[in-house]
N, C-alpha and C positions, 0 to 999 in steps of 0.2 A: 503494500499499499503506498504511495507516494506521500510524501511530507507536505501535507498543507496546513499545518497547525498554526504557523505564523498570521496568517490573514483570516482564520475563523473567530467567529464569535465566542466568549466564555460559557459554554454549555449552563444553564440552571440544573438545581438538582433534579428535577424530574428528568430533563432534558439527558442528565447522567445517567438515571436509572435506565431510561430507553436504549443511551449507547451501551450500558454494561449486559443490557438482554442483546444486542446485537454482537458485541464483542464475544459473549460466551456460546451464545447458540449459531453465529453468523448470518447470513442473509435470512430475512422473515418476512413474511407477509403483516399487515395490520392485527389481523386475526391473533397470528402468533404473538406478536408485541403484545396485545391486549391481554391476552390470558397471562403470558409471565408477568407483566407489569400488575396486573390484580394480584398476584400472590403477595406481592410485596405492600401495595397500596389499594384498596378499592377506589376503582376508577371505572368510567362507562367505555365501551367501543369508540364512540364518538369521540372521547376523550384522547385517548391513544389516536386515532386518524386524525385529529387537529394537532394535537402535539407534533406527529411525523409531519405534517404538510408544512408547519413552521419550520422544523427542523430542517426540513428540505429547501424551504426558502432562504434560510440561514447559512446553507451550504455545509451542515452539519451531517445530512446523510444523502446518499442519492437512491434516486427510485427508478425501478425497473416497471414499466408500465405495459410491457409488451404483451401480457397478460391480464386475463380480467382481475384478477387479485395483484395487485401492486406488491411489488417487493423491495425492501427497503437495505440499505445497507451502510454501515459508518464508514463516512470518509476519511476520517483519523483514526488512528491506533489507540488502544489504550494507554501504551507505553508513551507516545508523543503527548496525549492528553494530561497524563501523570506528572510528565515533563514540564509540560508548560504552566499547570498549576502550581508546582513545586518552585519553578524559576520564579513566578509571580509573588508567591507566598516570602522567599527568601528576599526579594528585593523591597517588599513592603513591609514585612514587619522586622528584618533581621538586619538592614541595610546591605545588602547581598553578601552577607557572612552564611557560608555554607555551614561553617561550624558551630555557630551560633544556633542554627536550626537544629542540626545533628545533636548539641548538648542538651538545647532545650526538650527534644522529641524524649531522648532517653532518659532524661531527668525527671519527664511527666508520666512516662508509659509505667504499666505494670512491669514486675521485674521480668528480664528477658531470660528465657531457659537456653540452654548450652546451645542448643542448635542454632537460634538466633544469633548468639553470640559469636558462635564461631563461622556464621556466615559474614557477619561485620568483620571481623577479623581478617576473614579471606579477602574481601571487598579492600580493606585498608593496606594490606600486604600487596594485593595488584596494584594500587594506586602510588604505590611507594615505589614500585619496580619500574613504573612509565614514567 
């Protein structure tokens, strides 16, 4: 998936829920999105349809309307979205300091288990090598 995140609007909470569905399940019809969304938060079919239409207008999803049931897919990947949100958060709240963000996150989260600590250490070692 090509990186288009630089010029895309920031998704709302509900739009992120819909993107999450598309990231997990791949291309989906409105009905499939509605059914999955309804498991998370009670909403009607027309709400899912309207949200997907708005997201299409914003450029967050693409729509294949070659069949009777339109099929939607995310334009930007989960990783690109996470990177965009994290970059914005780092710049706005931590004056661009990644280390301050990490220290705050680690200091305010529940105790990390050994597997998480091992992943963090492996990432730090990889960063040091480069």
